[in-house]
C-alpha positions as CSV (number, residue, x, y, z in Angstrom):
1,M,1.4,19.2,-6.2
2,K,2.2,22.6,-7.6
3,P,4.8,25.0,-6.1
4,V,3.1,27.7,-4.0
5,T,3.8,31.4,-4.5
6,D,4.9,33.3,-1.4
7,L,2.2,36.0,-0.7
8,R,4.8,38.2,1.1
9,H,6.1,39.4,-2.3
10,F,2.8,41.2,-2.8
11,L,2.5,42.7,0.7
12,P,4.7,45.9,0.2
13,T,2.5,47.0,-2.8
14,L,-0.7,46.1,-0.9
15,L,0.4,48.0,2.2
16,L,1.5,51.1,0.1
17,L,-2.0,51.2,-1.4
18,V,-3.6,51.0,2.0
19,H,-1.3,53.8,3.3
20,L,-2.2,56.1,0.4
21,E,-5.9,55.4,1.0
22,L,-5.5,56.5,4.5
23,C,-3.9,59.8,3.3
24,F,-7.1,60.8,1.5
25,S,-9.8,62.6,3.4
26,E,-13.3,63.5,2.3
27,D,-14.5,67.2,2.7
28,G,-18.0,67.4,1.2
29,D,-17.8,66.6,-2.4
30,N,-14.2,67.5,-2.8
31,A,-11.5,64.9,-2.0
32,T,-8.3,66.4,-0.8
33,I,-4.9,64.9,-0.2
34,S,-3.5,65.2,3.3
35,S,0.0,66.6,3.7
36,Y,2.7,64.1,3.0
37,S,6.3,64.8,2.8
38,D,9.6,62.9,2.6
39,D,10.0,63.3,6.3
40,T,6.7,61.4,7.0
41,P,7.7,58.0,8.3
42,F,6.3,55.0,6.4
43,P,4.7,52.5,8.7
44,S,6.9,49.4,9.4
45,F,5.4,45.9,9.5
46,D,6.7,42.7,11.1
47,Y,6.6,40.0,8.5
48,S,7.3,37.3,11.2
49,D,3.6,37.4,12.1
50,F,2.7,36.0,8.7
51,P,2.9,32.2,8.3
52,E,5.5,30.9,5.9
53,L,4.1,28.8,3.2
54,C,5.6,25.3,2.8
55,S,7.2,24.8,-0.7
56,K,6.7,21.4,-2.4
57,D,9.2,21.9,-5.2
58,A,11.5,19.1,-4.1
59,N,8.5,16.7,-3.8
60,L,7.4,17.6,-7.3
61,R,10.8,17.1,-8.8
62,F,11.0,13.7,-7.1
63,R,7.6,12.7,-8.4
64,L,8.5,13.7,-11.9
65,W,11.2,11.0,-12.3
66,F,10.4,8.4,-9.6
67,M,6.7,7.6,-10.0
68,P,6.4,7.4,-13.8
69,S,9.5,5.1,-13.9
70,F,8.3,2.9,-11.1
71,Y,4.8,2.7,-12.4
72,S,6.0,1.8,-15.9
73,I,8.0,-1.2,-14.5
74,V,5.0,-2.4,-12.4
75,F,2.7,-1.9,-15.4
76,F,4.8,-4.1,-17.7
77,L,5.4,-6.8,-15.1
78,G,1.8,-6.8,-13.9
79,L,0.4,-6.9,-17.4
80,T,2.7,-9.7,-18.6
81,G,2.5,-11.9,-15.5
82,N,-1.3,-11.7,-15.0
83,L,-2.1,-12.2,-18.7
84,L,0.1,-15.3,-18.6
85,V,-1.8,-16.7,-15.6
86,I,-5.2,-16.0,-17.2
87,F,-4.3,-17.3,-20.6
88,T,-2.7,-20.5,-19.2
89,V,-5.7,-21.2,-16.9
90,F,-8.2,-20.9,-19.8
91,Y,-5.9,-22.7,-22.3
92,F,-5.6,-25.8,-20.1
93,K,-9.0,-25.4,-18.4
94,R,-7.5,-25.5,-14.9
95,L,-10.5,-24.5,-12.8
96,K,-10.7,-27.7,-10.8
97,T,-10.1,-26.5,-7.2
98,M,-11.1,-23.5,-5.1
99,T,-7.6,-22.1,-5.2
100,D,-7.6,-22.2,-9.0
101,V,-10.8,-20.1,-9.1
102,Y,-9.4,-17.6,-6.5
103,L,-6.0,-17.3,-8.3
104,L,-7.8,-16.6,-11.6
105,N,-9.9,-13.9,-10.1
106,L,-6.8,-12.5,-8.3
107,S,-5.1,-12.2,-11.6
108,F,-8.1,-10.3,-13.0
109,A,-8.0,-7.9,-10.1
110,D,-4.3,-7.3,-10.4
111,L,-4.6,-6.9,-14.2
112,L,-7.4,-4.4,-13.8
113,F,-5.3,-2.3,-11.5
114,A,-2.2,-2.6,-13.7
115,L,-4.2,-1.2,-16.6
116,S,-4.9,1.9,-14.6
117,L,-1.2,2.6,-13.8
118,P,-0.5,4.8,-16.9
119,F,-3.2,7.2,-15.5
120,W,-1.5,7.2,-12.1
121,A,1.8,8.1,-13.8
122,A,0.2,10.9,-15.8
123,S,-1.4,12.2,-12.6
124,S,1.9,12.4,-10.8
125,M,3.7,14.2,-13.6
126,T,1.4,17.1,-14.5
127,E,-2.0,18.7,-13.9
128,W,-5.0,16.4,-14.4
129,V,-6.4,17.1,-17.9
130,L,-8.3,13.9,-18.6
131,G,-11.6,14.9,-17.2
132,L,-13.7,14.0,-14.2
133,L,-15.0,10.7,-15.5
134,L,-11.4,9.2,-15.9
135,C,-10.5,10.8,-12.6
136,K,-13.3,8.9,-10.8
137,A,-12.5,5.8,-12.8
138,M,-8.9,5.8,-11.7
139,Y,-9.6,5.8,-8.0
140,T,-12.6,3.5,-8.2
141,V,-10.6,0.9,-10.2
142,Y,-7.8,1.1,-7.6
143,K,-10.2,0.6,-4.7
144,I,-12.1,-2.3,-6.4
145,S,-8.8,-4.0,-7.2
146,F,-7.5,-3.4,-3.7
147,Y,-10.6,-4.7,-1.9
148,S,-11.0,-7.7,-4.2
149,S,-7.3,-8.6,-3.9
150,M,-7.3,-8.5,-0.1
151,F,-10.5,-10.5,0.1
152,L,-9.2,-13.1,-2.4
153,L,-5.9,-13.4,-0.5
154,S,-8.0,-14.1,2.6
155,A,-10.1,-16.6,0.8
156,I,-7.0,-18.4,-0.5
157,S,-5.7,-18.7,3.1
158,V,-9.0,-20.1,4.3
159,D,-9.1,-22.6,1.4
160,R,-5.5,-23.7,2.2
161,Y,-6.4,-23.9,5.9
162,F,-9.3,-26.4,5.2
163,A,-7.3,-28.3,2.6
164,I,-4.3,-28.9,4.9
165,A,-5.3,-28.4,8.5
166,K,-8.9,-29.7,8.1
167,A,-8.2,-32.2,5.3
168,V,-10.9,-34.7,6.4
169,S,-13.8,-32.2,6.4
170,A,-12.5,-30.6,3.3
171,H,-12.6,-33.9,1.4
172,R,-16.2,-34.4,2.3
173,H,-17.1,-31.1,0.5
174,R,-14.7,-31.6,-2.4
175,S,-17.5,-32.1,-5.0
176,R,-19.0,-28.7,-4.1
177,A,-15.7,-26.9,-3.7
178,V,-15.7,-25.2,-7.2
179,L,-19.3,-24.1,-6.9
180,I,-18.6,-22.6,-3.4
181,S,-15.5,-20.8,-4.7
182,K,-17.5,-19.3,-7.6
183,V,-20.3,-18.1,-5.3
184,S,-17.8,-16.6,-2.8
185,T,-15.9,-15.0,-5.6
186,A,-19.0,-13.3,-6.9
187,F,-19.8,-12.0,-3.4
188,I,-16.2,-10.7,-3.1
189,W,-16.5,-8.7,-6.3
190,V,-19.9,-7.2,-5.2
191,A,-18.5,-6.3,-1.8
192,A,-15.4,-4.7,-3.4
193,L,-17.7,-2.6,-5.6
194,V,-19.9,-1.6,-2.6
195,F,-16.9,-0.5,-0.5
196,S,-15.6,1.6,-3.4
197,I,-18.7,3.8,-3.5
198,P,-17.0,6.6,-1.6
199,E,-14.4,6.9,-4.4
200,M,-17.1,6.9,-7.0
201,V,-19.1,9.7,-5.3
202,Y,-16.5,12.0,-3.7
203,T,-13.6,11.9,-6.2
204,N,-13.2,15.2,-7.8
205,I,-10.8,17.6,-9.5
206,T,-9.5,20.2,-7.1
207,N,-6.8,22.7,-8.1
208,N,-6.2,20.8,-11.3
209,T,-5.5,17.7,-9.3
210,C,-7.5,14.4,-9.2
211,T,-8.2,13.7,-5.6
212,P,-10.7,11.4,-3.9
213,F,-12.0,14.1,-1.5
214,S,-12.6,17.8,-1.7
215,S,-10.1,18.7,1.1
216,H,-7.2,17.0,2.8
217,F,-8.7,17.9,6.2
218,D,-12.2,16.7,5.2
219,P,-13.7,14.8,8.3
220,L,-15.4,12.4,5.8
221,R,-12.0,11.5,4.3
222,I,-10.6,10.7,7.8
223,S,-13.5,8.4,8.7
224,V,-13.5,6.7,5.3
225,Q,-9.8,6.0,5.4
226,M,-9.9,4.5,8.9
227,S,-12.9,2.3,7.8
228,Q,-11.0,1.1,4.8
229,I,-7.9,0.3,6.8
230,I,-9.9,-1.9,9.2
231,I,-12.0,-3.6,6.5
232,A,-9.4,-4.1,3.8
233,F,-6.2,-4.6,5.8
234,V,-6.7,-5.4,9.5
235,L,-9.4,-8.1,9.0
236,P,-7.6,-9.9,6.1
237,L,-4.3,-9.7,8.1
238,L,-5.9,-11.4,11.1
239,I,-7.5,-14.1,8.9
240,M,-4.2,-14.9,7.1
241,A,-2.3,-14.8,10.3
242,F,-4.6,-17.4,11.9
243,C,-4.8,-19.7,8.8
244,Y,-1.1,-19.7,7.9
245,S,0.0,-20.1,11.5
246,T,-2.3,-23.2,11.8
247,I,-1.1,-24.5,8.5
248,I,2.6,-24.3,9.6
249,Q,1.8,-26.1,12.8
250,T,0.1,-28.8,10.9
251,L,2.9,-29.2,8.4
252,Y,5.5,-29.4,11.2
253,Q,3.6,-32.3,12.8
254,A,3.3,-34.1,9.5
255,R,6.0,-36.5,8.4
256,N,6.2,-35.4,4.8
257,L,9.3,-34.7,2.6
258,E,7.5,-31.7,1.0
259,R,6.9,-30.1,4.4
260,N,9.9,-27.7,4.4
261,K,9.3,-26.7,0.8
262,A,5.6,-25.9,1.6
263,I,6.6,-23.8,4.6
264,K,9.0,-21.8,2.4
265,V,6.2,-21.0,0.0
266,I,4.0,-19.9,2.9
267,L,6.7,-17.7,4.2
268,A,7.1,-16.2,0.8
269,V,3.4,-15.4,0.6
270,V,3.4,-13.7,4.0
271,T,6.6,-11.8,3.3
272,V,5.3,-10.3,0.0
273,F,2.1,-9.3,1.8
274,L,3.9,-7.7,4.7
275,V,6.6,-6.0,2.8
276,C,4.3,-4.5,0.2
277,Q,1.2,-3.6,2.2
278,V,2.2,-3.0,5.8
279,P,4.5,0.1,5.4
280,Y,1.9,2.0,3.3
281,T,-1.0,1.1,5.6
282,L,0.9,2.1,8.8
283,L,1.9,5.4,7.2
284,L,-1.7,5.9,6.1
285,C,-2.8,5.4,9.6
286,W,-0.3,7.9,10.9
287,T,-1.1,10.6,8.3
288,T,-4.8,10.1,9.1
289,V,-4.1,10.8,12.7
290,V,-2.0,13.9,11.9
291,T,-4.8,15.1,9.6
292,A,-7.4,14.6,12.3
293,Q,-5.3,16.7,14.7
294,G,-5.3,19.6,12.2
295,G,-2.1,18.8,10.3
296,T,1.5,20.0,11.0
297,D,3.1,23.4,10.8
298,I,6.6,21.9,10.4
299,C,7.4,22.1,6.7
300,S,10.3,19.6,6.7
301,Y,8.1,17.1,8.5
302,D,5.2,17.6,6.1
303,N,7.5,17.1,3.1
304,S,9.0,13.9,4.7
305,L,5.4,12.5,5.0
306,V,4.8,13.3,1.3
307,Y,8.1,11.5,0.3
308,A,7.2,8.5,2.5
309,T,3.7,8.3,1.2
310,D,4.9,8.3,-2.5
311,V,7.5,5.6,-1.8
312,T,5.3,3.3,0.3
313,Q,2.3,3.7,-2.0
314,S,4.5,2.7,-5.0
315,V,5.7,-0.4,-3.1
316,A,2.1,-1.3,-2.3
317,F,1.3,-1.1,-6.0
318,L,4.2,-3.5,-6.7
319,R,2.1,-6.3,-5.2
320,C,-0.1,-6.5,-8.3
321,C,2.9,-7.8,-10.3
322,L,4.3,-10.1,-7.6
323,N,1.1,-12.1,-6.9
324,P,1.5,-14.1,-10.1
325,F,5.0,-15.2,-9.2
326,V,4.1,-16.1,-5.6
327,Y,0.7,-17.7,-6.0
328,A,0.9,-19.2,-9.4
329,F,4.4,-19.5,-11.0
330,I,5.7,-21.2,-7.9
331,G,3.3,-24.1,-8.2
332,V,4.3,-27.4,-9.9
333,K,1.2,-27.7,-12.0
334,F,1.3,-24.1,-13.2
335,R,5.0,-24.1,-14.1
336,Y,4.4,-27.3,-16.1
337,D,1.4,-25.8,-17.9
338,L,3.3,-22.6,-18.6
339,L,6.2,-24.4,-20.1
340,K,3.9,-26.6,-22.2
341,L,2.1,-23.5,-23.4
342,L,5.4,-22.0,-24.5
343,K,6.2,-25.2,-26.3
344,D,2.8,-25.3,-28.0
345,L,3.2,-21.7,-29.2
346,G,6.6,-22.5,-30.7
347,C,8.5,-20.5,-28.1
348,M,10.4,-23.5,-26.7
349,S,11.8,-26.6,-28.4
350,Q,10.7,-30.1,-27.4
351,E,14.2,-31.0,-26.1
352,R,14.3,-28.0,-23.8
353,F,10.8,-28.7,-22.6
354,F,11.7,-32.2,-21.5
355,K,14.9,-30.9,-20.0
356,Y,13.0,-28.5,-17.7
357,T,10.0,-30.8,-16.9
358,C,10.8,-34.5,-17.3
359,G,12.6,-35.3,-14.1
360,R,10.7,-33.0,-11.7
361,R,7.3,-33.9,-13.3
362,R,8.0,-37.6,-12.8
363,S,8.9,-37.1,-9.2
364,S,5.9,-35.1,-8.4
365,A,3.3,-36.9,-10.5
366,G,2.4,-39.3,-7.7
367,N,2.1,-36.6,-5.1
368,E,0.1,-34.1,-7.1
369,T,-2.9,-33.1,-5.0
370,E,-5.1,-30.1,-4.9
371,T,-2.6,-28.3,-2.7
372,T,0.1,-28.3,-5.4
373,T,-1.1,-25.1,-7.1
374,T,0.0,-23.0,-4.2
375,F,2.3,-25.0,-1.9
376,S,4.5,-27.2,-4.1
377,P,7.7,-25.6,-5.4
């Protein structure tokens, strides 16, 4: 946002010109100046009737240092973590379960968004000079990544629900599990692309700023935002809440030494989702309601909403670099594969590899099932 010039600085000159215009009178073809002396009182005006424009200088200064720094950290972590997940899965050909397929596609979605973060940083620092095509691409990539990530997180919770809470029925369909996961993943990507059409169509450059809609008070923007909140947040949240609550109940009833560790992983999954996504979504709901009511005339309140939106949106972006740690790095099989990959690439000695993996690998070898990718520590 650019600082706004106060129009009251120009009002005295404008009013003087208007007053002089009123001092002229037309008499046939000759224009004569009416009498005007130093004793003639100049009309006074009450500036309190004019609305005071809200300055965004403080918000702009905050954006100039906070958002580029934060986006740079998220970009580096997201790029590194998701590339490690993708490379490890393909190197060891670990696409044997539904969760493996979902995790791989989740990493692609997060990687896609991480690659767009430099453009978000540039957009927050200065005027948008990269053209309309990249402007549309930036918002479209974000929405595709956001929708696909939320749908994939929901799919992972459903898969874990059947694998743990409905283990008997899940075992009967085990031979078709990978095929089902690939078909459902393709459907998820298509759905994410379809739901991102508003960003493709309506994103534009307004006042040298890349924005997804022509106006902040655009009724279309309000309806689209509320629809996106319901489809991409409320529904996945309800699905995950049902699946993970049922899984926890099942694990509590099971007499298994790995139960407490699995519950900790589930709590970590839910915590990352809630901490990263809930604040921004709630604030987006509130700002949408404020916009639908015509906005606010209180400058300090408006600036506070801008601050809160910048911070919560940045935290929501952080999720793209945390997913690899929560969903992949925390699993026994993946940790072992990652360490083996580092050893094969010469980044780790044989002695250190056995030191980190030998004892734990031996203890978990007999218990390694299709749930270990996500729920084993």
